[in-house]
C-alpha positions in Angstrom: -145.8 24.4 -119.5 -148.9 25.5 -117.6 -149.1 29.2 -116.8 -149.8 30.2 -113.2 -153.2 31.8 -112.8 -153.5 34.6 -110.1 -156.6 34.7 -107.9 -158.1 37.7 -109.8 -157.9 35.8 -113.1 -160.3 33.2 -111.6 -163.0 35.7 -110.7 -166.0 35.7 -113.0 -166.4 39.4 -112.3 -162.9 40.0 -113.7 -163.4 37.8 -116.7 -166.7 39.6 -117.6 -165.1 43.0 -117.0 -162.2 42.1 -119.3 -164.7 41.2 -122.0 -166.5 44.5 -121.4 -163.1 46.3 -121.8 -162.6 44.7 -125.2 -166.1 45.6 -126.3 -165.7 49.2 -125.3 -162.4 49.5 -127.2 -164.1 48.1 -130.3 -167.1 50.4 -130.0 -165.1 53.5 -129.4 -163.0 53.0 -132.6 -166.1 54.2 -134.5 -166.5 57.4 -132.5 -165.8 60.7 -134.3 -162.2 61.7 -134.3 -162.9 64.9 -132.3 -163.9 62.6 -129.4 -160.4 61.0 -129.3 -159.4 63.0 -126.2 -163.0 63.2 -124.9 -165.4 60.3 -124.5 -163.1 57.8 -126.1 -160.4 58.4 -123.6 -162.9 58.5 -120.7 -164.7 55.3 -121.7 -161.5 53.4 -122.3 -160.0 54.6 -119.0 -163.2 53.4 -117.1 -163.3 50.1 -119.0 -159.7 49.3 -118.1 -160.3 50.5 -114.5 -163.0 48.0 -113.7 -160.9 44.8 -114.1 -157.8 46.7 -112.9 -159.3 47.6 -109.5 -160.2 43.9 -109.1 -156.7 42.8 -109.8 -155.2 45.4 -107.5 -157.7 44.5 -104.7 -156.9 40.8 -105.0 -153.4 41.6 -103.6 -154.8 43.1 -100.4 -154.7 41.1 -97.2 -157.9 41.9 -95.4 -161.4 41.4 -96.8 -162.2 45.0 -95.9 -159.5 46.2 -98.2 -160.5 43.7 -101.0 -164.1 45.0 -100.6 -162.9 48.6 -101.0 -161.4 47.8 -104.4 -164.5 45.9 -105.5 -166.4 49.1 -104.6 -164.0 51.2 -106.6 -164.5 48.8 -109.5 -168.3 49.2 -109.2 -168.0 53.0 -109.1 -165.9 53.0 -112.2 -168.4 50.8 -113.9 -171.1 53.3 -113.1 -169.0 56.1 -114.6 -168.7 54.0 -117.7 -172.4 53.6 -117.8 -172.8 57.4 -117.6 -170.4 57.8 -120.6 -172.3 55.1 -122.5 -175.6 57.0 -121.9 -174.0 60.2 -123.1 -172.6 58.5 -126.2 -176.0 57.1 -127.1 -177.7 60.4 -126.6 -175.1 62.1 -128.9 -175.8 59.5 -131.5 -172.3 57.9 -131.4 -173.7 54.4 -130.9 -176.8 52.5 -132.2 -179.6 51.6 -129.9 -178.7 47.9 -130.4 -175.1 48.5 -129.3 -176.3 50.7 -126.4 -178.7 48.0 -125.2 -176.2 45.2 -125.5 -173.4 47.1 -123.7 -175.8 48.3 -121.0 -176.8 44.6 -120.4 -173.2 43.6 -120.1 -172.6 46.4 -117.6 -175.6 45.2 -115.6 -174.2 41.7 -115.6 -170.8 42.9 -114.4 -172.5 45.1 -111.7 -174.3 42.0 -110.3 -171.1 40.0 -110.2 -169.3 42.9 -108.5 -172.0 43.3 -105.9 -171.9 39.6 -105.2 -168.2 39.6 -104.8 -168.3 42.6 -102.5 -170.9 41.0 -100.3 -168.8 37.8 -100.0 -165.8 39.9 -99.1 -167.6 41.8 -96.4 -169.2 38.6 -94.9 -166.0 36.5 -95.3 
């Protein structure tokens, strides 16, 4: 039996954001235990928020509403980037992991911007 795929599941931005979420969960497992309710929670909340906003926005009727949720997704992604920078500056992640995750965030941001542009013009 084939499983129905909702519109957000077909979005490249959502797929890449989902991968980002999994990466963030993996990386934050290695954070100090005293960050469990600090950066770990904040980063995971942001990581989950990026694809979640896209999923929620896909259920909206107008392109303006859909674009609003794409904007929220982008804003949450920038918050995640901020937490990543702080984590790197505090020495919680290596330069290699920082660079790789930052590149993924950049890729997601480009996809989100393209999606938003298409929603606004559509």
